[in-house]
N, C-alpha and C positions, 0 to 999 in steps of 0.2 A: 745444469749447474746455475746458481743464481748469478745475475749480472753484477759484476763488481763495481762498475761505475754506471749506474742507470741514467738514462737521459733525463734532462730537466723536464719532468712532466708533473701534472697534478694527478691526484688520485681519481679525479673524474675521468681521466683517459683510461683508467683501469676499470672503473665502475661509474658510469655517468651520474647515477642518482645518489651515490654514496651509501646505498643500502646493500646489506649482505645478501638479500634475496630478490634483488631488483629484476632478474630475468624472469621471474614468475608473473610479473604484473605488466599491464599494457599502458598504464597511465600513472603519473606521479601523484602523491598525496597533495592536498591543498596546503597552503601556507599555514592556515589555522591548525590543521591536523598535525602538521610538522611541529609547530610550536607546542601543541597540546601533548604530543607523545614524546617530545624530546626531554632528556634528563641531564644533558651535559652541563647545563648551567649550574647544577648542584652536585652531580656525581663526579665532576672532574677532581674533587678532592680525593678520590680513590686512585688517582693517576699513579702514584708511586707504588701502591699495593698492586695495581694492575700490571705494572712493569715487572715488579718483583715476581709475581705469579707467572707471568708469561716467560720470563727467563728460566724459571725452574721447569716449566712445562717443556720449553724448547730443549733444555739440557737433557731431560728425560727422553724426549723423542729421538735425539741424537744417540743417546745411550742404547736405546733398543733398536736403532737402525731405521727408524721411520723417516728421519731427515738426515742429511749428511753433516759431517763436521764443518764443512764450508758453510752450509746453511746456518748452523749454530753460530759460527763466527760472525756472519753477516747480521744475524738477528741481534747478537750482543752489541755489535758496533752501532747498529741503527738505534737500539734502545738507549745507548749511551748518549747519542746525539739528542734524542727526544728528551731524555732526562735533563740534559743541559738546557735545552730550550724552555722546558717547564720551569727550571730553576731561575732562568733569566727573564721569565715572563714574556718570551717571544713566541711561544707555541700558539698556533692559530686554532683556537677552539671553534668548531663549526657546528652550529645547531642542526644543519642539514645532515650531519653524520650521526645524529641522535644521541649518542652517549659517549662516555669516556672510552669505552672499549673500541668502538668503531673509529673514533678520532685518532687514537694511538695506532691502530692497525693500518688505517689509511695513510697516515704519515710514514709509517714504517715501510709500506709498499713503495711509496714515492722515493724513499731513501735507498732501499736495497733491492727493490724489484721482486722477483719470484720467490725468493726466500721468505719475504714478508707474507706472501700468500700461503706459504706452507705452515706458518706458525699456528694457525687455528685447527690444524689436523688433530683429530681425536678429542676435541673439546667443543663445548657450546657456550654461548654467552650465558646460558642458565647456570652452569657450574662455574663459569668464569666470575660472574658477579658475586655469587655466593662465597667464592674464595676470597675475592677482593674485600668484601665487607668483613669477613672474619679476620683477615690479616690486619685491616685498618682498625677494627674494634679491639683486637687483642692489644695493639700498641696503645690505644687510647685508655684501655682499662689499666694498663701498667702506669700510665701517667696519672690517672685519677687516684690510684692507690698511693702514689708518692704524695699527691696533694692532700689526701686524707691524713697521711702521717704528719705532714707539715702542720696541718691544723691541730692535730692532737698534741703536737709538741708545743704549739703556741698556747693551747689551753693548759697543758701541764705546767708550763712556766708561770702562767698567771695563778694557777691553783697552788703552786709551791709558795708563791709570795703571800698568798692569802689563806694558808691552811688554818690560821687562827682567827681570821676576820669573821666576826659574828654578823649574821644577817637573819631576817625572818624567813623561815620556810613557809610555804603557802599550800593550802588545799582550798579549792573553790575561790581562789584569789583572796582568801582571808588568812590573816596571820595564824599560823598553826603551832609551830615549835621552832626554837632556835636551830640554826644550821650554820655551818661555816661556808663562806663563799667558795673556798677551795673544794669542799665536798660537792657543792652545787655544780661547779664547773666540771668536776670529775664525772658527773652523771652524763654529760655530753661526750666526754672522752669514751665512756662505755658504749654509748650509742654509735659513735664513729668507728669504734673497734669492730662492732658487729657489721657495720657498713663495709668496712675493709674485708672482713671475712666473707661477706656475700659476694663481693667483686672477685675475690680470689677463687671462690667456688664456681662462680659463673664463668670465669675465664677457662676453666677446664672444659666446659661444654662448647665454648666458642672455638677452642683450639683444636678442632678436628677438620680434616681436609675434605671438601666436597669435590674438588677437581678430579675428573675421571668419570663422574656421573654422566657427563655430556648433557644432552638435552633432557633425558629422563631415564634411559635404560642402560647407560654405559656406552662403550664403544667397541668396535670389532678390532681396533688396532691393539698391538701387544704392549699396552702401557704398563708402567710400574708405579702405581699410586703411592706405595710405601716409600719409594725413593723420593718422590716429589714432596711427600709429607716431611720426610727427614730433612730435605734441603731447605724447606720453608720453616722448619722449627715447630711443626704441628706434632701433637702427642699421638695422633693416629688418624684414621680416615673415617668418614661417614660410611657406614656399611650397607646402606640401602640407597640406590641411586635416585629413586623417586623422592624419598625423604630429603636427600642431600640438596636437591635443587629447589624444593618447594617450600620447606618450612623455614620460618624465621623465629622459632621459639627462643633461640639463643639471644636474638636482639630484643625480644619482648622481656625475657628474663633480665637482661641488662637494664632496660628502661625501668623495670619494676624496682631493681636495686637502686637505680638512680633516683626514682621517686621517693624512696625511703631516705636516701641521703638528703634530698631537698626538704623532706618533711622535718628531719632533725635540724637542719639549718634554719628552717622557717620557725620552729619552736624557739630556738635560741634567739633568732632575730626579734621575735615577738617580745621576749623578755628584755632584750636590750632596749627596745623601743619604750617599753613600760618603765624600765629602770632609769632611762634618760629623761623622762618627762619631769617637769619642774615639781609636780606634786609628789613624786617619789624621790628623785634625785639621788639614786644609789650610785650612779656612774655618770661619766661624760664620755663622749667619743671625740677623737681628734678631728679637727676641722676638715681634713681631707676626705672624710667619709660622710660629710654633711653638706647640705645646701641651705641657702636662705630663702625667704619668700620674695615673690615679685612685688609685693605690696607692703609687707610688714617687715621692716628692717631689723627688728629685734629677734626674728626667728632663726633658730638653728635646728633644722629638720634632719632626722636620721634617715636620709634617703636610701643609703646603701642597704641597711637591714630591711627597710620597707620593700625595696625592689627584690631582694632575695625571697622575702615572704611572698611577694606577688609572682615571681618566676616559678615558685613551687607549683602553682596551679597550671602553669604552662607545661611542665614536665609531666604532671599527672594527666593532663590532656593527651600528651603524646602516648602515654601508656594505653589509655582507652582507645586511641586511634589505631595503634598497632594491633591490639586485641581484636578490634572490630574488622580491621583489614584482613586478618587471617581467618576469622571464624567461619566464613562461608566458602572458602576456596577448595574445590576438588583437586585431587592429585592430577597432574604434577604442577609445573610452573605455570603461573598466569601473570598477565601484564599488571594486575593489581599490585604485585610486589615491587613495582617501581616506586610505589608510594611509601615504601618502608624507609627510604633513605633520609628524607627531610626531617621527619620526627626524630630519627636516630641521631642524625648529625646535630640537630639543634639541642637535643638532650645532652650530648657530650659537651657541646660548647657552653651550655648554660651551667652544667655542674662544674666544669673545669673553672670557669670564671668565678662562680660563686665560692668554691672552695679556696681559690687563690686569694680573693679579696677578703674572705672571712678569716683566713689565717693571719693576714696583716692586721686586720681590725682587732682580732682577739688578743694579739700580742701587745696591743697598745691601748686597752681599755683603761680609762682613768677612774679609779675606784674611790668612793667617798665612804670610808668605814664608819665615820661618826654618824652619818645619816642612816646607814644600815642598822647600826646598833640602836639608835633612837627609835627606829621603826619597830624593832623587836619589843621594846619596852611598852609600846602602845597597845599591844594585842594580847596580853596575858599569855604569852607564849610558853611560860613555864608551868601552866596549870596542870598539864599531864604529869610533870615531874612531881608536883605536890601530891597528886593522886597516887603515883607510884610510891612515893615516900610513905604515905599512910598505909598502903598495902604491905610494904616491907615491915611496918610496925605491927602488923597483925590484923588490919581492917580488911574486910572483904572488898573486892574491887568495886562492885556496884555501889556499896555504901561510901567508899572513898570518892567515887565519881560524883555522887550526889553532894557530899560535903564540900568538895572543891567547887562545884557549880554554884553553890550558895555563896561561897567565899568570893567568887568572881563577880557575882551579882552585887554583893555589898561593896566590893572594891570599886566597881564601875560606877555605882551610885555616888560614891564619894570622890570619884575621879582620881583614884590612886591605883598603883600597881599592887600585885600580891606581895611583892617584896617590901612595899611601904606600909603594910599592915603590921601592927605591933604583935608581939608574941601572945599577949593576952587576947587580942582580937582573933588571932588564928586558932587559939585553943577553944574558942567558942564553937568552932566548927568541928573540932575533934580534940579531945584531951590528949591524944597521942602525939601531938605536935610538940617538938622539943627545940632547944636552942640551936640544934644543928640544921634546922630547916632552911635557914637563909643561904646556906652554901649551895643548895640546889635551886634556889629561886633566882639566881643570877643566870643570864644567858650563857656565860662561859661555863658555869658549873653544870648547866643542863647539857651543853654540847659534850663536855668531858665525860659525862656518864655513858654516852653511846660508844663505849670503847670496845667494839667488837668488829670483825670484818664486815665491811659494808656500812658501818656506822659513821657518824659525822664528827666524832672526836678528832681533834687535830692530829693525834698520833696515828690514827687509822687513815686519815687523809694522806699523811706522809708515806705510810706503808703502801697505800693504793698507788700513789705516784711512783714509788720505787718499783712496784710490780709492773706497771705499765712501761716504764723506761726499760726494764729488763726485756719485756715482750718486744719492744721496738729495737732491741739491740743496742741500747745506750749504756 
């Protein structure tokens, strides 16, 4: 039976080197090797997941009779103490114990004695760490989905306010056709909705239990993996022990989805940066998202969007790092996989912070509608509408295209817009032009013509907003 009140010892009295396999070796590793191989400085963030997984494992061992109910009670009591110490910041993380798992196990043995030594029965650190990562990542995915939705709501609110606000749409960064600002913002809502769907789908493959695979081939103890999976809220178990402990494709898939999220945030950031510049001046950002220059007092720099744009490269790099980490590994577990955590952790942190700050920023964009509309008028944005007008009057499209191109050239030479040309001048390019032409030469008229699903007409923007709200359960 476990010792109810163990003597005040250190784990070194149980295991002098703090290593799980220390009896096999005749000399300790050097301090440099100890630092080089240790992961506790970063994997300690898995502590709560490690405790959660250990408690479920212990409960299963007691259920199948491998450990006693008294052992389980002691393990539960010891883990409660460890949890409190971690909460309070008093837990002693020792690099000599290498990782989060050995630190917690060593402390548990100090607290409860032999029962703590029995906890690792039927498992390995290989399946233990794979379980911890999946538990931790599952919760983080849930949090990121909520942040994605918060950002979508911020963009929806801004789009609703500006469903009628005219701005230039661009291709090749050249003024192309009139678009509403609301429609432009809804493009990013669509991107984010796909990002959300990818995370939801990725979560399904994250949410499978590796525990029970042990080191690589399973265990001879009569374990009940499905019971552990149910206890921990997993959808099922990893069905091949070698695969369960060795692959990290679920983490790579997550980072891939995260890189796409950051790509979308980076594109939006790039537009915010351009729109905020004095030469464009479509928007302004609240001061809390900007910094000044150390030398130029007049400057208001969009540092937050610039950093999000920059941090996208960081997450892309993590994806390449994880793919490279995995590509050359034979089955089963290899120490290389210790290097999976820092890229994964940093990806989660970066995406979480980027989504959080972008949601606040997006809800508070200061829009300059008059500048947006003025920019539309500079680029002959309704030229396509004039061509379509002539086609509807019976002219072949290629002939209409040529006639309007000539009209644009003449208008540009006289520094006028198409809407400023007289009816007589317009009829020189095609006799099919009538008095009704001016209705489609305004930006508002142009936008209103795109009155179909996916179009920029204000009524369609409002419909798109309504559909998205319904999808989000609003």
